[in-house]
C-alpha positions as CSV (number, residue, x, y, z in Angstrom):
1,M,-23.2,-21.1,13.7
2,G,-26.2,-20.7,11.4
3,S,-26.1,-18.7,8.1
4,L,-27.8,-15.7,9.9
5,S,-25.2,-15.8,12.6
6,I,-22.4,-15.9,10.1
7,L,-23.8,-12.9,8.4
8,V,-24.1,-11.0,11.6
9,F,-20.5,-12.0,12.5
10,L,-19.3,-10.6,9.2
11,L,-21.2,-7.4,9.6
12,V,-19.8,-6.9,13.1
13,A,-16.3,-7.6,11.8
14,V,-16.8,-4.9,9.1
15,A,-18.1,-2.5,11.8
16,V,-15.1,-3.1,14.0
17,A,-12.8,-2.6,11.1
18,A,-14.5,0.6,10.2
19,V,-13.6,2.2,13.5
20,A,-10.0,1.2,13.2
21,P,-7.4,2.4,13.8
22,F,-8.2,3.1,17.4
23,S,-6.4,1.8,20.4
24,N,-8.1,0.4,23.4
25,G,-6.4,3.2,25.3
26,C,-8.0,6.0,23.3
27,G,-9.2,8.9,25.5
28,I,-8.5,12.2,27.0
29,T,-5.4,13.1,29.0
30,I,-5.6,15.9,31.7
31,Y,-2.9,17.7,33.6
32,W,-3.7,18.1,37.3
33,G,-1.7,19.7,40.1
34,Q,-0.9,23.3,39.1
35,N,-3.9,25.1,40.6
36,G,-5.1,24.7,44.2
37,N,-8.6,25.6,43.1
38,E,-9.0,22.8,40.5
39,G,-10.5,20.4,43.0
40,T,-9.2,17.0,44.1
41,L,-7.7,14.4,41.9
42,Q,-10.5,12.0,42.9
43,A,-13.1,14.5,41.7
44,A,-11.3,14.8,38.4
45,C,-11.3,11.0,37.9
46,A,-14.9,10.7,39.0
47,T,-16.0,12.7,35.9
48,N,-15.2,9.6,33.8
49,N,-13.9,12.0,31.1
50,Y,-10.2,11.1,31.4
51,K,-8.2,8.0,30.5
52,Y,-4.9,9.5,31.6
53,V,-3.9,11.9,34.4
54,A,-0.5,13.6,34.5
55,V,0.3,14.8,38.0
56,A,2.3,18.0,37.5
57,F,5.1,18.7,38.2
58,L,8.4,17.4,39.6
59,T,10.1,20.8,39.0
60,T,13.6,20.1,40.3
61,F,15.6,17.1,39.5
62,G,18.9,16.0,37.9
63,N,22.4,17.4,38.1
64,G,22.8,16.0,41.6
65,Q,19.9,18.1,43.0
66,T,17.4,17.0,45.6
67,P,14.2,16.5,43.6
68,V,11.3,18.8,44.4
69,L,7.6,18.1,43.8
70,N,5.5,21.2,43.2
71,L,1.7,20.7,43.3
72,A,0.9,24.4,43.7
73,G,-1.6,24.9,46.5
74,H,-2.7,21.3,46.9
75,C,-0.1,20.3,49.5
76,N,3.3,20.9,50.9
77,P,5.7,18.0,49.9
78,P,8.4,18.7,52.6
79,S,5.8,18.4,55.4
80,G,4.5,15.1,54.0
81,T,1.0,16.4,53.3
82,C,1.0,15.3,49.7
83,S,0.7,11.7,50.8
84,I,-3.1,12.4,51.2
85,F,-3.3,11.8,47.4
86,A,-2.3,8.1,47.6
87,N,-5.9,6.9,48.1
88,E,-7.1,9.3,45.4
89,I,-4.5,7.9,43.0
90,R,-5.6,4.4,43.8
91,Y,-9.2,5.4,43.2
92,C,-8.3,6.7,39.7
93,Q,-6.4,3.6,38.9
94,S,-9.4,1.5,40.0
95,L,-11.4,3.2,37.3
96,G,-8.8,2.1,34.7
97,I,-7.2,5.5,34.6
98,K,-3.4,5.6,34.2
99,V,-1.7,8.1,36.6
100,L,1.7,9.4,35.6
101,L,4.1,11.8,37.3
102,S,5.0,14.7,35.0
103,L,8.5,16.0,35.1
104,G,9.5,19.5,34.1
105,G,7.0,22.2,33.3
106,A,7.6,25.9,32.4
107,I,9.3,26.8,35.6
108,G,11.8,24.9,37.8
109,N,15.4,23.8,37.8
110,Y,15.9,20.5,36.0
111,G,18.2,18.8,33.5
112,I,20.1,15.5,32.9
113,S,23.8,15.9,32.8
114,S,24.9,12.4,31.9
115,T,23.9,8.8,31.4
116,Q,24.8,8.2,35.0
117,D,22.7,11.1,36.1
118,A,19.8,9.7,34.1
119,Q,20.1,6.4,35.9
120,Q,20.2,8.1,39.3
121,V,17.1,10.1,38.5
122,A,15.3,7.0,37.2
123,A,16.2,5.1,40.4
124,Y,14.8,8.0,42.5
125,L,11.6,7.9,40.4
126,W,11.3,4.2,40.9
127,T,11.8,4.3,44.6
128,S,9.7,7.3,45.4
129,Y,6.8,7.1,42.8
130,L,6.7,3.9,40.9
131,S,7.5,1.1,43.3
132,G,4.8,1.7,45.8
133,S,7.2,1.7,48.7
134,G,6.5,5.3,49.7
135,G,7.4,8.8,48.7
136,P,6.0,12.3,48.5
137,L,2.6,11.0,47.2
138,G,2.5,8.2,49.7
139,D,2.6,4.4,49.4
140,V,1.1,4.2,45.9
141,A,2.7,3.0,42.7
142,L,2.1,5.4,39.8
143,D,1.7,3.9,36.3
144,G,4.5,5.9,34.7
145,V,6.4,9.1,33.9
146,D,5.6,12.0,31.7
147,L,8.3,14.3,30.3
148,D,7.1,17.9,29.8
149,I,10.4,19.6,29.1
150,E,9.6,23.2,28.4
151,Y,12.8,25.2,28.3
152,P,16.2,24.5,26.7
153,T,18.5,22.7,29.0
154,S,22.3,22.9,28.8
155,T,22.7,19.2,28.2
156,L,20.3,16.7,26.4
157,H,20.2,13.3,27.9
158,W,16.5,12.8,27.9
159,D,16.9,9.7,25.7
160,D,19.1,8.3,28.5
161,L,16.4,9.1,31.1
162,A,13.7,7.4,29.0
163,R,15.9,4.3,28.6
164,A,16.7,4.2,32.4
165,I,13.0,4.5,33.3
166,A,11.9,1.9,30.8
167,A,14.5,-0.5,32.2
168,Y,12.2,-0.8,35.3
169,S,9.5,-2.4,33.2
170,T,9.1,-6.2,33.6
171,P,6.9,-8.8,31.9
172,Q,4.7,-8.6,34.9
173,R,4.4,-4.8,35.1
174,K,5.0,-2.2,32.5
175,I,6.1,1.3,33.3
176,Y,4.5,3.7,30.9
177,L,6.3,6.7,29.3
178,S,4.7,9.8,27.8
179,A,6.1,13.0,26.4
180,A,4.6,16.5,25.8
181,P,6.7,18.1,23.1
182,Q,5.9,21.4,21.4
183,C,4.3,21.0,18.0
184,V,7.2,22.7,16.2
185,L,9.5,20.1,14.7
186,P,12.0,19.0,15.8
187,D,11.3,19.5,19.5
188,R,14.4,21.3,20.9
189,N,14.6,19.0,23.9
190,L,12.8,15.7,23.3
191,D,13.4,15.0,19.6
192,V,16.2,12.4,20.1
193,A,14.3,10.8,23.1
194,I,11.0,10.5,21.1
195,K,12.8,8.8,18.2
196,T,13.9,6.0,20.6
197,G,10.3,4.7,20.3
198,L,10.1,4.2,24.1
199,F,7.3,6.6,24.6
200,D,3.9,4.9,24.7
201,Y,2.1,8.2,24.4
202,V,3.2,11.5,22.8
203,W,0.7,14.3,23.6
204,V,2.0,17.2,21.4
205,Q,1.3,20.7,22.6
206,F,-0.6,22.3,19.7
207,Y,-0.7,25.6,21.5
208,N,1.5,28.6,22.1
209,N,3.0,27.8,18.7
210,P,1.1,29.7,16.0
211,P,3.0,28.1,13.1
212,C,1.5,24.7,13.9
213,D,-1.5,25.3,16.1
214,Y,-5.1,26.2,15.3
215,S,-4.4,30.0,15.2
216,G,-2.9,29.3,11.8
217,G,-6.0,27.5,10.7
218,A,-7.1,23.9,10.6
219,A,-5.0,23.1,7.6
220,S,-1.8,24.3,9.4
221,L,-2.6,22.2,12.4
222,I,-3.4,19.1,10.4
223,K,-0.3,19.4,8.4
224,S,1.8,19.5,11.6
225,W,-0.2,16.5,12.9
226,N,0.6,14.5,9.9
227,E,4.3,15.4,10.2
228,W,4.2,14.2,13.8
229,S,2.5,11.0,12.8
230,A,5.2,10.3,10.2
231,L,7.9,10.9,12.8
232,L,6.6,8.7,15.6
233,P,7.9,5.1,15.6
234,A,5.3,2.3,15.3
235,G,3.5,1.5,18.5
236,N,3.5,5.1,19.8
237,E,0.2,6.8,20.3
238,L,-0.2,10.5,19.2
239,F,-2.5,12.9,21.1
240,L,-3.7,16.4,20.1
241,G,-2.7,18.7,23.0
242,L,-5.0,21.6,23.5
243,P,-5.9,24.4,26.0
244,A,-9.1,23.6,27.8
245,A,-10.1,27.4,27.8
246,P,-9.3,30.4,25.7
247,G,-7.1,31.9,28.4
248,A,-5.3,28.7,29.2
249,A,-2.7,29.4,26.5
250,G,-1.4,32.3,24.4
251,S,-2.7,30.6,21.2
252,G,-4.2,27.4,20.0
253,Y,-7.6,27.3,21.6
254,I,-10.2,25.5,19.5
255,E,-13.9,25.9,20.2
256,A,-15.4,22.5,21.0
257,E,-17.8,22.4,18.0
258,K,-15.0,23.4,15.6
259,L,-12.8,20.7,17.1
260,K,-15.5,18.1,16.6
261,S,-16.4,19.2,13.0
262,E,-13.1,20.3,11.5
263,I,-10.3,18.5,13.3
264,L,-11.3,15.2,15.0
265,P,-12.9,13.6,11.9
266,V,-9.6,14.0,10.1
267,I,-7.0,13.1,12.8
268,R,-9.1,10.1,14.0
269,Q,-8.1,8.4,10.7
270,T,-4.5,8.4,11.8
271,A,-3.2,4.9,12.7
272,K,-1.3,6.3,15.6
273,Y,-4.2,8.5,16.9
274,G,-4.6,8.1,20.7
275,G,-6.9,11.0,21.7
276,V,-6.7,14.5,23.1
277,M,-4.6,16.0,25.8
278,L,-6.0,19.0,27.7
279,W,-4.2,21.7,29.7
280,N,-5.4,21.6,32.4
281,R,-7.9,20.4,35.0
282,Y,-8.6,23.9,36.4
283,N,-9.5,25.2,33.0
284,D,-11.5,22.1,32.1
285,A,-13.4,22.2,35.3
286,N,-14.4,25.8,34.6
287,T,-15.4,25.4,30.9
288,G,-16.6,21.8,30.8
289,Y,-14.5,21.3,27.7
290,S,-13.9,17.6,28.1
291,S,-17.6,16.9,28.6
292,L,-18.3,18.6,25.3
293,I,-15.8,16.6,23.4
294,V,-15.5,13.2,25.2
295,G,-18.1,11.5,23.0
296,D,-16.2,12.5,19.8
297,V,-12.6,11.9,20.9
298,C,-12.9,8.1,20.5
299,P,-15.2,5.9,18.4
300,P,-18.2,4.1,19.9
301,A,-17.3,1.5,22.4
302,L,-16.6,-1.8,20.7
303,G,-18.4,-3.5,23.5
304,K,-21.7,-2.7,21.8
305,F,-20.6,-4.7,18.7
306,E,-19.2,-7.5,20.9
307,D,-22.5,-7.8,22.8
308,L,-24.3,-8.1,19.5
309,L,-21.9,-10.7,18.3
310,I,-22.1,-12.8,21.4
311,S,-25.9,-12.7,21.3
312,Q,-25.9,-14.1,17.8
313,V,-23.4,-17.0,18.0
């Protein structure tokens, strides 16, 4: 390696360090499945705007109940028509997109009554969605499970459920876990579970909560963001959850230009920053919000620097 190459190497190393701390998984998460007019899952992934897709929702589970998948107008799980999405999920995964099954939502009948109940639900999730052996979404293995626990449940065993799901990970294959808590701390349902450190991704809902979302101003949101960053265990990635349209939530919408100028430059400096989560695909498809922000959510691809490095050594 000549002196010029060494100089280039050092410059590249500095450039790479300058964009830290960003994970290789940095990107946009989208929720899909709650509006029959939002288009197919494959079309969503084909935009190349998303790094993660949460298929929403498994609305009934736990307490000995028969689990129920509710994908709005997309398909009818009891009749088996949701299996049409197996190939679409595989298409998304072929693009490097992680596809997770989201549990909960704002409506439904769910809860975990005990550690044993958690283990039974986890076993169901493994058999029906994670193993690839076949289930409501066909013979495809999803990448993990998302917990979007919206309303207070009578018993809180979400940490037990997280442990039970994580137990299916092996050195050969990791089962990913994500959570979508409200921005108000502590989250009334998921606080204990999140503190286990088992969640790879935590996309906090900075909407419908004026004390900590953008309706209180940028400073209020950033203060809450920093509190969340301090709470999360090392190794967890923190996402800014936002509505993708003004009408997608009661509060918290941020115009794309304001997000790019006021919020992203600040929160991107957080060591645990993972990206942005959007609710939901229907709204995003109508507004084009993800297309407006995707170039600012993550730093420039390191591949550009790596190519330069390789050409000089």
